[in-house]
Residue frames as qw, qx, qy, qz and C-alpha x, y, z in Angstrom:
[[0.567, 0.474, 0.672, 0.046, -4.10, -32.65, -12.14],
 [0.313, 0.923, 0.109, -0.197, -3.94, -29.32, -13.76],
 [0.249, -0.671, 0.588, 0.377, -0.24, -29.57, -14.19],
 [0.498, 0.045, 0.831, 0.245, -0.78, -32.68, -16.42],
 [0.443, 0.749, 0.492, -0.013, -3.41, -30.98, -18.53],
 [0.099, 0.932, -0.168, -0.305, -1.28, -27.90, -19.07],
 [0.367, -0.440, 0.731, 0.371, 1.71, -30.15, -20.06],
 [0.532, 0.319, 0.766, 0.167, -0.56, -32.05, -22.50],
 [0.332, 0.896, 0.264, -0.129, -1.78, -28.77, -24.08],
 [0.117, -0.837, 0.416, 0.336, 1.87, -27.48, -24.38],
 [0.042, 0.410, -0.855, -0.315, 3.23, -30.76, -25.99],
 [0.839, 0.130, -0.035, -0.527, 1.03, -33.07, -27.93],
 [0.667, 0.317, -0.673, 0.044, 3.75, -35.81, -27.88],
 [0.868, -0.491, -0.072, -0.036, 4.31, -38.42, -25.23],
 [0.777, -0.278, 0.144, 0.547, 8.03, -38.74, -25.78],
 [0.344, 0.888, 0.028, 0.305, 9.53, -35.31, -26.58],
 [0.694, -0.328, -0.063, 0.638, 12.82, -33.52, -25.87],
 [0.065, 0.970, -0.056, -0.227, 14.48, -30.18, -26.06],
 [0.789, -0.021, 0.308, 0.532, 17.37, -30.14, -28.53],
 [0.058, -0.699, 0.217, 0.679, 19.56, -27.72, -30.27],
 [0.735, 0.589, 0.334, 0.031, 18.76, -27.30, -34.03],
 [0.465, -0.289, 0.354, 0.758, 21.93, -26.64, -36.17],
 [0.292, 0.520, 0.591, 0.543, 19.73, -25.71, -39.07],
 [0.138, -0.877, -0.295, -0.353, 17.96, -22.82, -37.26],
 [0.408, 0.303, -0.456, 0.731, 20.74, -22.32, -34.73],
 [0.411, -0.405, 0.260, -0.774, 18.32, -22.32, -31.73],
 [0.184, -0.056, 0.917, -0.351, 16.82, -24.54, -29.19],
 [0.586, -0.077, -0.400, -0.701, 13.61, -26.53, -30.11],
 [0.468, -0.098, 0.772, -0.419, 11.23, -28.98, -28.67],
 [0.672, 0.240, -0.393, -0.581, 9.82, -31.86, -30.51],
 [0.951, -0.142, 0.154, -0.229, 9.13, -35.57, -30.62],
 [0.485, -0.425, 0.724, 0.246, 11.84, -38.21, -30.59],
 [0.674, 0.489, -0.287, -0.474, 12.26, -39.33, -34.15],
 [0.490, 0.322, -0.810, 0.024, 14.27, -42.40, -33.36],
 [0.779, -0.415, 0.004, -0.470, 12.04, -44.59, -31.17],
 [0.905, 0.013, -0.359, 0.229, 14.65, -47.37, -30.93],
 [0.391, 0.378, -0.408, 0.733, 17.15, -44.96, -29.45],
 [0.373, -0.493, 0.209, -0.758, 14.68, -43.48, -26.94],
 [0.910, -0.273, -0.154, -0.272, 13.59, -46.99, -25.85],
 [0.789, 0.160, -0.414, 0.424, 17.04, -48.11, -25.43],
 [0.091, 0.418, -0.348, 0.834, 17.74, -44.99, -23.21],
 [0.611, -0.433, 0.084, -0.657, 14.59, -45.35, -21.20],
 [0.950, -0.150, -0.272, -0.041, 15.14, -49.13, -20.60],
 [0.576, 0.283, -0.442, 0.626, 18.76, -48.37, -19.52],
 [0.098, -0.453, 0.308, -0.831, 17.60, -45.78, -17.12],
 [0.778, -0.316, -0.023, -0.542, 14.93, -48.05, -15.76],
 [0.245, -0.441, 0.857, -0.105, 17.41, -50.93, -15.39],
 [0.804, 0.222, 0.484, -0.263, 15.23, -53.31, -17.54],
 [0.512, 0.011, 0.699, 0.499, 16.00, -55.33, -20.62],
 [0.174, 0.259, -0.347, -0.884, 15.42, -53.48, -23.90],
 [0.397, 0.446, 0.802, -0.020, 12.05, -53.99, -25.40],
 [0.181, 0.253, 0.471, 0.826, 10.52, -52.44, -28.54],
 [0.212, 0.020, 0.132, -0.968, 8.18, -49.41, -28.52],
 [0.558, -0.176, -0.522, -0.621, 5.20, -51.36, -29.87],
 [0.470, -0.241, -0.824, 0.207, 5.12, -53.46, -26.72],
 [0.002, -0.185, -0.434, 0.882, 3.95, -50.33, -24.86],
 [0.495, 0.001, -0.312, -0.811, 0.94, -50.12, -27.17],
 [0.645, -0.139, -0.731, -0.178, 0.04, -53.73, -26.36],
 [0.317, -0.190, -0.719, 0.589, 0.52, -53.26, -22.70],
 [0.207, 0.093, 0.176, -0.958, -1.66, -50.11, -22.77],
 [0.607, -0.051, -0.469, -0.640, -4.36, -51.87, -24.73],
 [0.571, -0.166, -0.798, 0.098, -4.24, -54.83, -22.46],
 [0.113, -0.160, -0.588, 0.785, -4.49, -52.71, -19.31],
 [0.345, 0.065, -0.036, -0.935, -7.39, -50.80, -20.80],
 [0.615, -0.077, -0.661, -0.423, -9.09, -54.00, -21.81],
 [0.457, -0.150, -0.809, 0.338, -8.64, -55.50, -18.31],
 [0.006, 0.249, 0.485, -0.839, -10.41, -52.54, -16.65],
 [0.269, 0.596, 0.757, -0.001, -13.27, -52.81, -19.09],
 [0.035, 0.480, -0.168, -0.860, -12.50, -49.58, -21.02],
 [0.700, 0.561, 0.323, -0.302, -15.09, -49.35, -23.89],
 [0.731, 0.100, 0.477, 0.477, -13.61, -50.53, -27.21],
 [0.320, 0.864, 0.215, 0.324, -14.39, -47.18, -28.90],
 [0.334, -0.920, 0.192, 0.065, -12.20, -45.45, -26.30],
 [0.707, -0.342, 0.514, 0.345, -9.36, -47.90, -26.82],
 [0.616, 0.548, 0.412, 0.389, -9.77, -47.44, -30.63],
 [0.097, 0.977, 0.044, 0.187, -9.38, -43.69, -30.24],
 [0.438, -0.805, 0.369, 0.156, -6.34, -43.84, -28.01],
 [0.719, -0.108, 0.564, 0.393, -4.60, -46.39, -30.32],
 [0.174, 0.579, -0.323, -0.729, -5.45, -44.23, -33.33],
 [0.291, 0.118, 0.894, 0.318, -7.22, -47.03, -35.27],
 [0.329, 0.069, -0.257, -0.906, -9.63, -45.76, -37.92],
 [0.668, -0.110, -0.584, -0.448, -11.50, -49.05, -38.03],
 [0.668, -0.453, 0.353, -0.474, -13.12, -50.63, -34.92],
 [0.984, 0.130, -0.109, -0.060, -12.44, -54.08, -36.41],
 [0.540, 0.537, -0.479, 0.438, -8.64, -53.42, -36.26],
 [0.252, -0.504, 0.557, -0.610, -8.94, -52.72, -32.45],
 [0.895, -0.171, 0.194, -0.364, -11.08, -55.88, -31.92],
 [0.898, 0.296, -0.292, 0.143, -8.44, -58.00, -33.75],
 [0.184, 0.645, -0.492, 0.556, -5.76, -56.25, -31.71],
 [0.531, -0.425, 0.456, -0.575, -7.48, -57.06, -28.41],
 [0.969, 0.035, -0.020, -0.243, -8.35, -60.60, -29.50],
 [0.750, 0.409, -0.432, 0.289, -4.77, -61.33, -30.31],
 [0.037, -0.556, 0.541, -0.630, -3.76, -60.04, -26.85],
 [0.783, -0.237, 0.297, -0.492, -6.41, -62.28, -25.12],
 [0.954, 0.212, -0.210, -0.030, -5.26, -65.23, -27.15],
 [0.461, 0.514, -0.546, 0.475, -1.50, -64.61, -26.21],
 [0.366, -0.482, 0.480, -0.636, -2.44, -64.10, -22.53],
 [0.928, -0.084, 0.067, -0.357, -4.42, -67.39, -22.55],
 [0.834, 0.372, -0.361, 0.186, -1.34, -69.19, -24.09],
 [0.177, 0.544, -0.559, 0.600, 1.01, -67.68, -21.59],
 [0.644, -0.379, 0.324, -0.580, -1.35, -68.57, -18.71],
 [0.981, 0.053, -0.058, -0.178, -1.58, -72.19, -19.87],
 [0.683, 0.431, -0.459, 0.370, 2.19, -72.46, -20.12],
 [0.101, -0.540, 0.533, -0.643, 2.73, -70.99, -16.65],
 [0.789, -0.283, 0.259, -0.480, 0.11, -73.34, -15.16],
 [0.945, 0.190, -0.263, 0.039, 1.86, -76.33, -16.87],
 [0.451, 0.496, -0.502, 0.546, 5.19, -75.14, -15.37],
 [0.568, -0.482, -0.587, 0.316, 3.52, -75.05, -11.85],
 [0.237, 0.106, -0.168, 0.951, 4.00, -71.28, -11.64],
 [0.446, -0.230, -0.022, -0.865, 0.21, -70.68, -11.26],
 [0.005, 0.153, 0.950, -0.273, -1.98, -72.56, -8.92],
 [0.320, -0.240, -0.377, -0.835, -5.58, -72.38, -10.20],
 [0.582, -0.418, -0.697, -0.025, -7.09, -74.57, -7.46],
 [0.364, -0.710, 0.193, -0.571, -8.34, -73.05, -4.27],
 [0.115, -0.393, 0.820, -0.399, -7.29, -74.52, -0.93],
 [0.687, 0.052, 0.508, -0.518, -10.51, -76.26, -0.69],
 [0.799, 0.500, -0.192, -0.274, -10.26, -77.65, -4.18],
 [0.359, 0.527, -0.755, 0.153, -6.71, -78.94, -3.42],
 [0.361, -0.238, 0.782, -0.448, -7.94, -80.69, -0.23],
 [0.840, 0.241, 0.238, -0.424, -10.86, -82.33, -2.15],
 [0.690, 0.572, -0.430, -0.106, -8.38, -83.43, -4.89],
 [0.146, 0.466, -0.829, 0.273, -5.84, -84.88, -2.41],
 [0.586, -0.078, 0.632, -0.500, -8.71, -86.67, -0.58],
 [0.851, 0.400, -0.010, -0.340, -9.91, -88.16, -3.81],
 [0.508, 0.601, -0.615, 0.050, -6.35, -89.23, -4.67],
 [0.204, -0.351, 0.814, -0.415, -5.98, -90.90, -1.27],
 [0.764, 0.130, 0.398, -0.490, -9.24, -92.69, -1.75],
 [0.782, 0.514, -0.270, -0.225, -8.24, -93.96, -5.09],
 [0.242, 0.555, -0.765, 0.220, -4.82, -95.08, -3.77],
 [0.461, -0.210, 0.702, -0.501, -6.62, -96.97, -0.95],
 [0.847, 0.293, 0.131, -0.423, -9.00, -98.69, -3.41],
 [0.631, 0.578, -0.516, -0.039, -5.92, -99.88, -5.34],
 [0.001, 0.452, -0.822, 0.347, -4.24, -101.15, -2.35],
 [0.628, -0.051, 0.580, -0.516, -7.29, -102.93, -1.03],
 [0.870, 0.382, 0.060, -0.306, -8.19, -104.67, -4.36]]
């Protein structure tokens, strides 16, 4: 844990690199200035399809929200000056998740019923079919 703390103290950036500066003719350390290029490189190294940098912010906010991180903490991490901005941000994520969940459920990729509920449902269906056949 101390290693991570010292690394954070040494470099305030999440994505940084060591590069040779032609202007000063020496090696320097600094943040990546071209996020698109670093994301393409990281995605290629990870073997995943390219996605934009902003998706990491959304994913991070979503993860923090899912583990009930206080909204003030999420606000500070995301760097929002206004708490309302964070609330809107999290609300849009919740709305998006709900839509995605509904689509997956319609496609049959998510089964929301428990085994007991499924048995009750199939029993009711059989009963309805029997009633239709008898009448």
